N, C-alpha and C positions, 0 to 999 in steps of 0.2 A: 514382282521382282524381289521383294524381300525374302520370300520363301525359297525362291530359286537360289539366291545368293547364300542363304543359310545352309541349304543342302550342299552347295558347291564348296563352302567354307569348312564344312565338317568333313568327315572321312568318307562320305558317300560320293561316289563319282558323278559329277554333273558339270555342265558348262554354263556358268552364269554369263560369261562373256558373249556367247552366241545369242542368248535371250536378250541381253542388254543391247546388242547390236541391232537385233530385229526390232525392238521397241523403239530405238532411236530412229531407225529407218522408217518406222511407222509415225514419226514426228511426235512422240510423247515427250513430255517436258524433261529435258536433260538433267536439270537441277534435282527434281524429285527422284528421278531414276538413280542419279548419283547417290543421293542420301539413302534410298532404299537398299541399293546394291551394297554400299559400304557398310551400313549398319548390319544388314543381314549377314554379310560375309564375316564381319568381325564377330558377330554372335555365333556363327558356326565354328569359328576357330576357338572361341571361348568354350563352346561345348566340348571340343577336343581337349582343351586345357583342363576342364572339369573332370573328364574321363581319366586324364593322366594323374590327376590328384589321388586317385584310388590307389596308385602305386603297385598294382599287380601286374607285373610283366606278362604273366601267362594270359591274362584277360586282354591286355593290349594287343598281344600277338594273335590271340584266337579271334577276337571280335573285331579288331581294327585293322588286322592284317599287317601290322607294323612289326618288322623283324628286329630282333635285338641288336643286330649289327648297326641298323640305321639309328636306333636309339642311342647306342654308344657313341656313334660318330657325332650326332647332334649334341650329346652331353659334352663332348670335348669342345665343340663350338661355344656351348653355353658357358663353360668354365672360362673361355677366353673373352667372350663378348657380353655375357650376362643376358638379361631379359631383352636387350636390344636385338638379339638374334631374331626376335619376333617380327622385325622389319621384313624378313624373308618369308613370312607366312604366306605371301601372295603367290609363291611358286607352286606350280601343280605338283601334286603327290608329296613332295618334300615339305611343303608348308603344313600339311596335316601332321607330319611327323614332328616338326618343330613345335607345333602347338601342344601336342600330346607330351613332348619332352618337357616343355616349359611347366606344365602341370605336374608331371612326374617329379621334377626336381624342385617343385614348390617355388618357382621364380615368383618375384613380386608381382601379384595379379594386376596392380594398377599400372606398373611400368610395362608389363607384358601387353596389357590392353592397348596402351598408348602406342607402343611400337607396332603392334599388329595393325592398329587403326591407320597409322601413317603409311605403312607399306601398301595396305589394301586401298586406301583413298588415293594414293598416287597411281596405282595401277588402273583404277576406274577413271580417274581423271585423264590419263594418257589415252585410254581406250575411247572415251567420249570425245576427246580432241581429234583423234584419228578419224573417227566416223564423221565428225563434223567437217572434216577436210574432203570428204568424198562427194 
């Protein structure tokens, strides 16, 4: 679960939610899955953050397929909300752009990690709760 969540949290397309749901339906321990998914997904976002710290827009565009327009839009959000914009890193596609932009703009790494953690933990908690209701 950790590896799948890491991949999904990084710029590579993957659905950790589908795997988490399948593992929950197979009656694996929800608490352990929650921890592995959350930590893996946060680590994937911090990988994106780290790539963003290199600050080479041409690399970001070429290797991560993040368009400059999306980076500029996210930069405007960051100017308004700071590292707390990391709360939205749980969003598909846009979350990766946010994490890269946090690194690109050298947002406080500790606050960024905290915000990313909160958003991703809430997403997995809600997903686990929904599956438990089935």
